[in-house]
Each structure stands twice: as structure tokens, then as C-alpha cells.
mmCIF file of the N, C-alpha and C atoms, coordinates in Angstrom:
data_MODEL
# 
_entry.id   MODEL 
# 
loop_
_atom_site.group_PDB 
_atom_site.id 
_atom_site.type_symbol 
_atom_site.label_atom_id 
_atom_site.label_alt_id 
_atom_site.label_comp_id 
_atom_site.label_asym_id 
_atom_site.label_entity_id 
_atom_site.label_seq_id 
_atom_site.pdbx_PDB_ins_code 
_atom_site.Cartn_x 
_atom_site.Cartn_y 
_atom_site.Cartn_z 
_atom_site.occupancy 
_atom_site.B_iso_or_equiv 
_atom_site.pdbx_formal_charge 
_atom_site.auth_seq_id 
_atom_site.auth_comp_id 
_atom_site.auth_asym_id 
_atom_site.auth_atom_id 
_atom_site.pdbx_PDB_model_num 
ATOM 1   N N  . MET A 1 1  ? 108.521 142.536 -124.351 1.00 0.00 ? 1  MET A N  1 
ATOM 2   C CA . MET A 1 1  ? 109.731 142.954 -123.693 1.00 0.00 ? 1  MET A CA 1 
ATOM 3   C C  . MET A 1 1  ? 109.457 143.943 -122.566 1.00 0.00 ? 1  MET A C  1 
ATOM 4   N N  . PHE A 1 2  ? 108.310 144.565 -122.556 1.00 0.00 ? 2  PHE A N  1 
ATOM 5   C CA . PHE A 1 2  ? 108.056 145.591 -121.551 1.00 0.00 ? 2  PHE A CA 1 
ATOM 6   C C  . PHE A 1 2  ? 108.279 145.052 -120.144 1.00 0.00 ? 2  PHE A C  1 
ATOM 7   N N  . ASN A 1 3  ? 109.145 145.749 -119.421 1.00 0.00 ? 3  ASN A N  1 
ATOM 8   C CA . ASN A 1 3  ? 109.424 145.460 -118.016 1.00 0.00 ? 3  ASN A CA 1 
ATOM 9   C C  . ASN A 1 3  ? 109.975 144.053 -117.789 1.00 0.00 ? 3  ASN A C  1 
ATOM 10  N N  . GLY A 1 4  ? 110.411 143.386 -118.838 1.00 0.00 ? 4  GLY A N  1 
ATOM 11  C CA . GLY A 1 4  ? 110.939 142.040 -118.682 1.00 0.00 ? 4  GLY A CA 1 
ATOM 12  C C  . GLY A 1 4  ? 112.441 141.958 -118.827 1.00 0.00 ? 4  GLY A C  1 
ATOM 13  N N  . HIS A 1 5  ? 113.046 142.984 -119.398 1.00 0.00 ? 5  HIS A N  1 
ATOM 14  C CA . HIS A 1 5  ? 114.481 142.967 -119.672 1.00 0.00 ? 5  HIS A CA 1 
ATOM 15  C C  . HIS A 1 5  ? 115.076 144.327 -119.346 1.00 0.00 ? 5  HIS A C  1 
ATOM 16  N N  . ARG A 1 6  ? 116.356 144.342 -119.140 1.00 0.00 ? 6  ARG A N  1 
ATOM 17  C CA . ARG A 1 6  ? 117.086 145.602 -118.970 1.00 0.00 ? 6  ARG A CA 1 
ATOM 18  C C  . ARG A 1 6  ? 117.961 145.756 -120.201 1.00 0.00 ? 6  ARG A C  1 
ATOM 19  N N  . ILE A 1 7  ? 117.673 146.743 -121.016 1.00 0.00 ? 7  ILE A N  1 
ATOM 20  C CA . ILE A 1 7  ? 118.380 146.924 -122.278 1.00 0.00 ? 7  ILE A CA 1 
ATOM 21  C C  . ILE A 1 7  ? 119.160 148.233 -122.224 1.00 0.00 ? 7  ILE A C  1 
ATOM 22  N N  . TYR A 1 8  ? 120.461 148.134 -122.466 1.00 0.00 ? 8  TYR A N  1 
ATOM 23  C CA . TYR A 1 8  ? 121.350 149.290 -122.440 1.00 0.00 ? 8  TYR A CA 1 
ATOM 24  C C  . TYR A 1 8  ? 122.123 149.346 -123.748 1.00 0.00 ? 8  TYR A C  1 
ATOM 25  N N  . SER A 1 9  ? 122.483 150.533 -124.148 1.00 0.00 ? 9  SER A N  1 
ATOM 26  C CA . SER A 1 9  ? 123.313 150.678 -125.335 1.00 0.00 ? 9  SER A CA 1 
ATOM 27  C C  . SER A 1 9  ? 124.769 150.411 -124.960 1.00 0.00 ? 9  SER A C  1 
ATOM 28  N N  . TYR A 1 10 ? 125.586 150.181 -125.966 1.00 0.00 ? 10 TYR A N  1 
ATOM 29  C CA . TYR A 1 10 ? 127.028 149.990 -125.768 1.00 0.00 ? 10 TYR A CA 1 
ATOM 30  C C  . TYR A 1 10 ? 127.603 151.197 -125.025 1.00 0.00 ? 10 TYR A C  1 
ATOM 31  N N  . ALA A 1 11 ? 127.244 152.391 -125.474 1.00 0.00 ? 11 ALA A N  1 
ATOM 32  C CA . ALA A 1 11 ? 127.765 153.622 -124.868 1.00 0.00 ? 11 ALA A CA 1 
ATOM 33  C C  . ALA A 1 11 ? 127.344 153.759 -123.413 1.00 0.00 ? 11 ALA A C  1 
ATOM 34  N N  . GLN A 1 12 ? 126.112 153.397 -123.082 1.00 0.00 ? 12 GLN A N  1 
ATOM 35  C CA . GLN A 1 12 ? 125.640 153.503 -121.697 1.00 0.00 ? 12 GLN A CA 1 
ATOM 36  C C  . GLN A 1 12 ? 126.476 152.634 -120.765 1.00 0.00 ? 12 GLN A C  1 
ATOM 37  N N  . VAL A 1 13 ? 126.808 151.443 -121.196 1.00 0.00 ? 13 VAL A N  1 
ATOM 38  C CA . VAL A 1 13 ? 127.589 150.541 -120.351 1.00 0.00 ? 13 VAL A CA 1 
ATOM 39  C C  . VAL A 1 13 ? 129.008 151.079 -120.174 1.00 0.00 ? 13 VAL A C  1 
ATOM 40  N N  . VAL A 1 14 ? 129.646 151.477 -121.264 1.00 0.00 ? 14 VAL A N  1 
ATOM 41  C CA . VAL A 1 14 ? 131.021 151.986 -121.180 1.00 0.00 ? 14 VAL A CA 1 
ATOM 42  C C  . VAL A 1 14 ? 131.073 153.250 -120.318 1.00 0.00 ? 14 VAL A C  1 
ATOM 43  N N  . GLU A 1 15 ? 130.113 154.152 -120.484 1.00 0.00 ? 15 GLU A N  1 
ATOM 44  C CA . GLU A 1 15 ? 130.086 155.395 -119.715 1.00 0.00 ? 15 GLU A CA 1 
ATOM 45  C C  . GLU A 1 15 ? 129.775 155.168 -118.236 1.00 0.00 ? 15 GLU A C  1 
ATOM 46  N N  . ALA A 1 16 ? 129.168 154.048 -117.895 1.00 0.00 ? 16 ALA A N  1 
ATOM 47  C CA . ALA A 1 16 ? 128.839 153.747 -116.504 1.00 0.00 ? 16 ALA A CA 1 
ATOM 48  C C  . ALA A 1 16 ? 130.066 153.389 -115.672 1.00 0.00 ? 16 ALA A C  1 
ATOM 49  N N  . PHE A 1 17 ? 131.198 153.123 -116.330 1.00 0.00 ? 17 PHE A N  1 
ATOM 50  C CA . PHE A 1 17 ? 132.419 152.731 -115.630 1.00 0.00 ? 17 PHE A CA 1 
ATOM 51  C C  . PHE A 1 17 ? 133.578 153.644 -116.044 1.00 0.00 ? 17 PHE A C  1 
ATOM 52  N N  . PRO A 1 18 ? 133.524 154.924 -115.654 1.00 0.00 ? 18 PRO A N  1 
ATOM 53  C CA . PRO A 1 18 ? 134.538 155.872 -116.120 1.00 0.00 ? 18 PRO A CA 1 
ATOM 54  C C  . PRO A 1 18 ? 135.951 155.587 -115.610 1.00 0.00 ? 18 PRO A C  1 
ATOM 55  N N  . ASP A 1 19 ? 136.079 154.902 -114.491 1.00 0.00 ? 19 ASP A N  1 
ATOM 56  C CA . ASP A 1 19 ? 137.399 154.604 -113.931 1.00 0.00 ? 19 ASP A CA 1 
ATOM 57  C C  . ASP A 1 19 ? 137.956 153.269 -114.417 1.00 0.00 ? 19 ASP A C  1 
ATOM 58  N N  . TRP A 1 20 ? 137.271 152.669 -115.345 1.00 0.00 ? 20 TRP A N  1 
ATOM 59  C CA . TRP A 1 20 ? 137.688 151.367 -115.867 1.00 0.00 ? 20 TRP A CA 1 
ATOM 60  C C  . TRP A 1 20 ? 137.905 151.476 -117.374 1.00 0.00 ? 20 TRP A C  1 
ATOM 61  N N  . GLU A 1 21 ? 138.811 150.667 -117.898 1.00 0.00 ? 21 GLU A N  1 
ATOM 62  C CA . GLU A 1 21 ? 139.104 150.656 -119.327 1.00 0.00 ? 21 GLU A CA 1 
ATOM 63  C C  . GLU A 1 21 ? 138.518 149.385 -119.943 1.00 0.00 ? 21 GLU A C  1 
ATOM 64  N N  . LEU A 1 22 ? 137.821 149.534 -121.041 1.00 0.00 ? 22 LEU A N  1 
ATOM 65  C CA . LEU A 1 22 ? 137.264 148.365 -121.723 1.00 0.00 ? 22 LEU A CA 1 
ATOM 66  C C  . LEU A 1 22 ? 138.405 147.574 -122.344 1.00 0.00 ? 22 LEU A C  1 
ATOM 67  N N  . ASP A 1 23 ? 138.580 146.346 -121.891 1.00 0.00 ? 23 ASP A N  1 
ATOM 68  C CA . ASP A 1 23 ? 139.674 145.491 -122.361 1.00 0.00 ? 23 ASP A CA 1 
ATOM 69  C C  . ASP A 1 23 ? 139.226 144.616 -123.527 1.00 0.00 ? 23 ASP A C  1 
ATOM 70  N N  . GLU A 1 24 ? 138.034 144.048 -123.405 1.00 0.00 ? 24 GLU A N  1 
ATOM 71  C CA . GLU A 1 24 ? 137.487 143.194 -124.464 1.00 0.00 ? 24 GLU A CA 1 
ATOM 72  C C  . GLU A 1 24 ? 135.978 143.385 -124.535 1.00 0.00 ? 24 GLU A C  1 
ATOM 73  N N  . PHE A 1 25 ? 135.447 143.196 -125.725 1.00 0.00 ? 25 PHE A N  1 
ATOM 74  C CA . PHE A 1 25 ? 134.004 143.248 -125.902 1.00 0.00 ? 25 PHE A CA 1 
ATOM 75  C C  . PHE A 1 25 ? 133.585 142.169 -126.890 1.00 0.00 ? 25 PHE A C  1 
ATOM 76  N N  . GLY A 1 26 ? 132.554 141.439 -126.533 1.00 0.00 ? 26 GLY A N  1 
ATOM 77  C CA . GLY A 1 26 ? 131.990 140.437 -127.424 1.00 0.00 ? 26 GLY A CA 1 
ATOM 78  C C  . GLY A 1 26 ? 130.484 140.633 -127.520 1.00 0.00 ? 26 GLY A C  1 
ATOM 79  N N  . LEU A 1 27 ? 129.920 140.169 -128.592 1.00 0.00 ? 27 LEU A N  1 
ATOM 80  C CA . LEU A 1 27 ? 128.489 140.313 -128.835 1.00 0.00 ? 27 LEU A CA 1 
ATOM 81  C C  . LEU A 1 27 ? 127.893 138.966 -129.181 1.00 0.00 ? 27 LEU A C  1 
ATOM 82  N N  . ILE A 1 28 ? 126.836 138.623 -128.489 1.00 0.00 ? 28 ILE A N  1 
ATOM 83  C CA . ILE A 1 28 ? 126.050 137.446 -128.864 1.00 0.00 ? 28 ILE A CA 1 
ATOM 84  C C  . ILE A 1 28 ? 124.845 137.989 -129.615 1.00 0.00 ? 28 ILE A C  1 
ATOM 85  N N  . SER A 1 29 ? 124.815 137.761 -130.895 1.00 0.00 ? 29 SER A N  1 
ATOM 86  C CA . SER A 1 29 ? 123.785 138.315 -131.759 1.00 0.00 ? 29 SER A CA 1 
ATOM 87  C C  . SER A 1 29 ? 122.551 137.427 -131.754 1.00 0.00 ? 29 SER A C  1 
ATOM 88  N N  . PHE A 1 30 ? 121.410 138.072 -131.768 1.00 0.00 ? 30 PHE A N  1 
ATOM 89  C CA . PHE A 1 30 ? 120.163 137.329 -131.890 1.00 0.00 ? 30 PHE A CA 1 
ATOM 90  C C  . PHE A 1 30 ? 119.681 137.328 -133.337 1.00 0.00 ? 30 PHE A C  1 
ATOM 91  N N  . ARG A 1 31 ? 120.574 137.715 -134.259 1.00 0.00 ? 31 ARG A N  1 
ATOM 92  C CA . ARG A 1 31 ? 120.278 137.672 -135.685 1.00 0.00 ? 31 ARG A CA 1 
ATOM 93  C C  . ARG A 1 31 ? 120.903 136.435 -136.316 1.00 0.00 ? 31 ARG A C  1 
ATOM 94  N N  . ASP A 1 32 ? 121.292 135.472 -135.499 1.00 0.00 ? 32 ASP A N  1 
ATOM 95  C CA . ASP A 1 32 ? 121.863 134.201 -135.959 1.00 0.00 ? 32 ASP A CA 1 
ATOM 96  C C  . ASP A 1 32 ? 123.117 134.404 -136.810 1.00 0.00 ? 32 ASP A C  1 
ATOM 97  N N  . LEU A 1 33 ? 124.099 135.073 -136.213 1.00 0.00 ? 33 LEU A N  1 
ATOM 98  C CA . LEU A 1 33 ? 125.361 135.318 -136.910 1.00 0.00 ? 33 LEU A CA 1 
ATOM 99  C C  . LEU A 1 33 ? 126.452 134.327 -136.498 1.00 0.00 ? 33 LEU A C  1 
ATOM 100 N N  . GLY A 1 34 ? 126.067 133.256 -135.844 1.00 0.00 ? 34 GLY A N  1 
ATOM 101 C CA . GLY A 1 34 ? 127.038 132.203 -135.535 1.00 0.00 ? 34 GLY A CA 1 
ATOM 102 C C  . GLY A 1 34 ? 127.650 132.269 -134.152 1.00 0.00 ? 34 GLY A C  1 
ATOM 103 N N  . GLY A 1 35 ? 126.913 132.715 -133.170 1.00 0.00 ? 35 GLY A N  1 
ATOM 104 C CA . GLY A 1 35 ? 127.433 132.704 -131.807 1.00 0.00 ? 35 GLY A CA 1 
ATOM 105 C C  . GLY A 1 35 ? 128.133 134.000 -131.431 1.00 0.00 ? 35 GLY A C  1 
ATOM 106 N N  . MET A 1 36 ? 129.139 133.868 -130.570 1.00 0.00 ? 36 MET A N  1 
ATOM 107 C CA . MET A 1 36 ? 129.858 135.032 -130.050 1.00 0.00 ? 36 MET A CA 1 
ATOM 108 C C  . MET A 1 36 ? 130.690 135.704 -131.135 1.00 0.00 ? 36 MET A C  1 
ATOM 109 N N  . ILE A 1 37 ? 130.554 137.015 -131.231 1.00 0.00 ? 37 ILE A N  1 
ATOM 110 C CA . ILE A 1 37 ? 131.363 137.817 -132.145 1.00 0.00 ? 37 ILE A CA 1 
ATOM 111 C C  . ILE A 1 37 ? 132.364 138.568 -131.278 1.00 0.00 ? 37 ILE A C  1 
ATOM 112 N N  . TYR A 1 38 ? 133.614 138.169 -131.332 1.00 0.00 ? 38 TYR A N  1 
ATOM 113 C CA . TYR A 1 38 ? 134.659 138.812 -130.546 1.00 0.00 ? 38 TYR A CA 1 
ATOM 114 C C  . TYR A 1 38 ? 135.090 140.100 -131.229 1.00 0.00 ? 38 TYR A C  1 
ATOM 115 N N  . ASP A 1 39 ? 135.462 141.100 -130.431 1.00 0.00 ? 39 ASP A N  1 
ATOM 116 C CA . ASP A 1 39 ? 135.890 142.410 -130.936 1.00 0.00 ? 39 ASP A CA 1 
ATOM 117 C C  . ASP A 1 39 ? 134.825 143.060 -131.822 1.00 0.00 ? 39 ASP A C  1 
ATOM 118 N N  . ALA A 1 40 ? 133.569 142.881 -131.440 1.00 0.00 ? 40 ALA A N  1 
ATOM 119 C CA . ALA A 1 40 ? 132.472 143.520 -132.178 1.00 0.00 ? 40 ALA A CA 1 
ATOM 120 C C  . ALA A 1 40 ? 132.585 145.038 -132.033 1.00 0.00 ? 40 ALA A C  1 
ATOM 121 N N  . THR A 1 41 ? 132.162 145.740 -133.042 1.00 0.00 ? 41 THR A N  1 
ATOM 122 C CA . THR A 1 41 ? 132.222 147.201 -133.022 1.00 0.00 ? 41 THR A CA 1 
ATOM 123 C C  . THR A 1 41 ? 130.892 147.763 -132.518 1.00 0.00 ? 41 THR A C  1 
ATOM 124 N N  . PRO A 1 42 ? 130.917 148.991 -132.007 1.00 0.00 ? 42 PRO A N  1 
ATOM 125 C CA . PRO A 1 42 ? 129.653 149.620 -131.602 1.00 0.00 ? 42 PRO A CA 1 
ATOM 126 C C  . PRO A 1 42 ? 128.650 149.691 -132.756 1.00 0.00 ? 42 PRO A C  1 
ATOM 127 N N  . LYS A 1 43 ? 129.134 149.827 -133.982 1.00 0.00 ? 43 LYS A N  1 
ATOM 128 C CA . LYS A 1 43 ? 128.238 149.863 -135.139 1.00 0.00 ? 43 LYS A CA 1 
ATOM 129 C C  . LYS A 1 43 ? 127.499 148.533 -135.305 1.00 0.00 ? 43 LYS A C  1 
ATOM 130 N N  . MET A 1 44 ? 128.195 147.424 -135.040 1.00 0.00 ? 44 MET A N  1 
ATOM 131 C CA . MET A 1 44 ? 127.551 146.102 -135.108 1.00 0.00 ? 44 MET A CA 1 
ATOM 132 C C  . MET A 1 44 ? 126.467 145.989 -134.042 1.00 0.00 ? 44 MET A C  1 
ATOM 133 N N  . VAL A 1 45 ? 126.733 146.556 -132.881 1.00 0.00 ? 45 VAL A N  1 
ATOM 134 C CA . VAL A 1 45 ? 125.748 146.532 -131.795 1.00 0.00 ? 45 VAL A CA 1 
ATOM 135 C C  . VAL A 1 45 ? 124.505 147.324 -132.197 1.00 0.00 ? 45 VAL A C  1 
ATOM 136 N N  . ASP A 1 46 ? 124.718 148.447 -132.852 1.00 0.00 ? 46 ASP A N  1 
ATOM 137 C CA . ASP A 1 46 ? 123.588 149.288 -133.274 1.00 0.00 ? 46 ASP A CA 1 
ATOM 138 C C  . ASP A 1 46 ? 122.651 148.577 -134.247 1.00 0.00 ? 46 ASP A C  1 
ATOM 139 N N  . LEU A 1 47 ? 123.142 147.564 -134.933 1.00 0.00 ? 47 LEU A N  1 
ATOM 140 C CA . LEU A 1 47 ? 122.300 146.813 -135.866 1.00 0.00 ? 47 LEU A CA 1 
ATOM 141 C C  . LEU A 1 47 ? 121.382 145.821 -135.162 1.00 0.00 ? 47 LEU A C  1 
ATOM 142 N N  . GLU A 1 48 ? 121.657 145.580 -133.883 1.00 0.00 ? 48 GLU A N  1 
ATOM 143 C CA . GLU A 1 48 ? 120.867 144.621 -133.110 1.00 0.00 ? 48 GLU A CA 1 
ATOM 144 C C  . GLU A 1 48 ? 119.633 145.297 -132.515 1.00 0.00 ? 48 GLU A C  1 
ATOM 145 N N  . SER A 1 49 ? 118.531 144.582 -132.500 1.00 0.00 ? 49 SER A N  1 
ATOM 146 C CA . SER A 1 49 ? 117.376 145.065 -131.751 1.00 0.00 ? 49 SER A CA 1 
ATOM 147 C C  . SER A 1 49 ? 117.340 144.391 -130.384 1.00 0.00 ? 49 SER A C  1 
ATOM 148 N N  . PHE A 1 50 ? 118.036 143.256 -130.281 1.00 0.00 ? 50 PHE A N  1 
ATOM 149 C CA . PHE A 1 50 ? 118.054 142.521 -129.025 1.00 0.00 ? 50 PHE A CA 1 
ATOM 150 C C  . PHE A 1 50 ? 119.257 141.582 -129.063 1.00 0.00 ? 50 PHE A C  1 
ATOM 151 N N  . GLY A 1 51 ? 120.341 141.977 -128.428 1.00 0.00 ? 51 GLY A N  1 
ATOM 152 C CA . GLY A 1 51 ? 121.549 141.156 -128.395 1.00 0.00 ? 51 GLY A CA 1 
ATOM 153 C C  . GLY A 1 51 ? 122.124 141.182 -126.998 1.00 0.00 ? 51 GLY A C  1 
ATOM 154 N N  . CYS A 1 52 ? 123.187 140.447 -126.788 1.00 0.00 ? 52 CYS A N  1 
ATOM 155 C CA . CYS A 1 52 ? 123.806 140.369 -125.467 1.00 0.00 ? 52 CYS A CA 1 
ATOM 156 C C  . CYS A 1 52 ? 125.272 140.782 -125.586 1.00 0.00 ? 52 CYS A C  1 
ATOM 157 N N  . GLY A 1 53 ? 125.627 141.859 -124.905 1.00 0.00 ? 53 GLY A N  1 
ATOM 158 C CA . GLY A 1 53 ? 127.007 142.330 -124.911 1.00 0.00 ? 53 GLY A CA 1 
ATOM 159 C C  . GLY A 1 53 ? 127.768 141.761 -123.733 1.00 0.00 ? 53 GLY A C  1 
ATOM 160 N N  . CYS A 1 54 ? 129.000 141.355 -123.980 1.00 0.00 ? 54 CYS A N  1 
ATOM 161 C CA . CYS A 1 54 ? 129.868 140.809 -122.938 1.00 0.00 ? 54 CYS A CA 1 
ATOM 162 C C  . CYS A 1 54 ? 131.072 141.730 -122.808 1.00 0.00 ? 54 CYS A C  1 
ATOM 163 N N  . PHE A 1 55 ? 131.157 142.428 -121.689 1.00 0.00 ? 55 PHE A N  1 
ATOM 164 C CA . PHE A 1 55 ? 132.172 143.446 -121.473 1.00 0.00 ? 55 PHE A CA 1 
ATOM 165 C C  . PHE A 1 55 ? 133.199 142.952 -120.460 1.00 0.00 ? 55 PHE A C  1 
ATOM 166 N N  . LEU A 1 56 ? 134.477 143.154 -120.760 1.00 0.00 ? 56 LEU A N  1 
ATOM 167 C CA . LEU A 1 56 ? 135.554 142.868 -119.814 1.00 0.00 ? 56 LEU A CA 1 
ATOM 168 C C  . LEU A 1 56 ? 136.305 144.176 -119.595 1.00 0.00 ? 56 LEU A C  1 
ATOM 169 N N  . PHE A 1 57 ? 136.176 144.698 -118.387 1.00 0.00 ? 57 PHE A N  1 
ATOM 170 C CA . PHE A 1 57 ? 136.834 145.947 -118.037 1.00 0.00 ? 57 PHE A CA 1 
ATOM 171 C C  . PHE A 1 57 ? 138.054 145.662 -117.167 1.00 0.00 ? 57 PHE A C  1 
ATOM 172 N N  . LYS A 1 58 ? 139.034 146.569 -117.214 1.00 0.00 ? 58 LYS A N  1 
ATOM 173 C CA . LYS A 1 58 ? 140.138 146.499 -116.264 1.00 0.00 ? 58 LYS A CA 1 
ATOM 174 C C  . LYS A 1 58 ? 140.280 147.883 -115.638 1.00 0.00 ? 58 LYS A C  1 
ATOM 175 N N  . LYS A 1 59 ? 140.649 147.879 -114.374 1.00 0.00 ? 59 LYS A N  1 
ATOM 176 C CA . LYS A 1 59 ? 140.769 149.124 -113.623 1.00 0.00 ? 59 LYS A CA 1 
ATOM 177 C C  . LYS A 1 59 ? 141.978 149.898 -114.122 1.00 0.00 ? 59 LYS A C  1 
ATOM 178 N N  . THR A 1 60 ? 141.800 151.189 -114.335 1.00 0.00 ? 60 THR A N  1 
ATOM 179 C CA . THR A 1 60 ? 142.911 152.018 -114.772 1.00 0.00 ? 60 THR A CA 1 
ATOM 180 C C  . THR A 1 60 ? 143.569 152.659 -113.555 1.00 0.00 ? 60 THR A C  1 
ATOM 181 N N  . GLY A 1 61 ? 144.873 152.816 -113.626 1.00 0.00 ? 61 GLY A N  1 
ATOM 182 C CA . GLY A 1 61 ? 145.603 153.494 -112.562 1.00 0.00 ? 61 GLY A CA 1 
ATOM 183 C C  . GLY A 1 61 ? 145.724 152.713 -111.278 1.00 0.00 ? 61 GLY A C  1 
ATOM 184 N N  . GLY A 1 62 ? 145.691 151.419 -111.336 1.00 0.00 ? 62 GLY A N  1 
ATOM 185 C CA . GLY A 1 62 ? 145.828 150.629 -110.113 1.00 0.00 ? 62 GLY A CA 1 
ATOM 186 C C  . GLY A 1 62 ? 145.834 149.145 -110.439 1.00 0.00 ? 62 GLY A C  1 
ATOM 187 N N  . GLU A 1 63 ? 145.895 148.362 -109.369 1.00 0.00 ? 63 GLU A N  1 
ATOM 188 C CA . GLU A 1 63 ? 145.892 146.916 -109.545 1.00 0.00 ? 63 GLU A CA 1 
ATOM 189 C C  . GLU A 1 63 ? 144.501 146.414 -109.864 1.00 0.00 ? 63 GLU A C  1 
ATOM 190 N N  . ASN A 1 64 ? 144.427 145.322 -110.604 1.00 0.00 ? 64 ASN A N  1 
ATOM 191 C CA . ASN A 1 64 ? 143.154 144.697 -110.957 1.00 0.00 ? 64 ASN A CA 1 
ATOM 192 C C  . ASN A 1 64 ? 142.854 143.548 -109.997 1.00 0.00 ? 64 ASN A C  1 
ATOM 193 N N  . VAL A 1 65 ? 142.857 143.856 -108.719 1.00 0.00 ? 65 VAL A N  1 
ATOM 194 C CA . VAL A 1 65 ? 142.626 142.823 -107.711 1.00 0.00 ? 65 VAL A CA 1 
ATOM 195 C C  . VAL A 1 65 ? 141.393 143.194 -106.906 1.00 0.00 ? 65 VAL A C  1 
ATOM 196 N N  . LEU A 1 66 ? 140.503 142.263 -106.743 1.00 0.00 ? 66 LEU A N  1 
ATOM 197 C CA . LEU A 1 66 ? 139.316 142.506 -105.934 1.00 0.00 ? 66 LEU A CA 1 
ATOM 198 C C  . LEU A 1 66 ? 139.694 142.442 -104.463 1.00 0.00 ? 66 LEU A C  1 
ATOM 199 N N  . PRO A 1 67 ? 139.007 143.225 -103.630 1.00 0.00 ? 67 PRO A N  1 
ATOM 200 C CA . PRO A 1 67 ? 139.328 143.219 -102.193 1.00 0.00 ? 67 PRO A CA 1 
ATOM 201 C C  . PRO A 1 67 ? 139.040 141.875 -101.546 1.00 0.00 ? 67 PRO A C  1 
# 
């Protein structure tokens, strides 16, 4: 894995977007838990050594329209 992947914690991703609100979160587990886990908790993420988080953010205090 060295220098081959970018691995971030759940908290790092959420904190990177302070002006956005997390609307949905899903987890694709590499522990063979049956595909996408919708509404996964941060605790479930902590059990992963290598998983894929899918984050859907919405802008707070304004319209959710791209320029």
C-alpha cells in the first residue's frame, strides 16, 4: 500500500468540508459484508483496514447549485 493509495479517516473527510453538511454516507467494505452499506456509522468505518467511503455533502446556507 505504500505510496499507492490515499487513505483518510471518516473524520478527516468530514472536517475537510466545514461549509458543507454530510447528507449521506455509504461504505464499501473490503471485509466482504455484502457490498454497499448505506448509513454506515463512523464506528463501522473504524473496523475497516481498507474500505471505500462514499460521501454526499450538501452546501449549508445557500443553494446546492454548481456554477
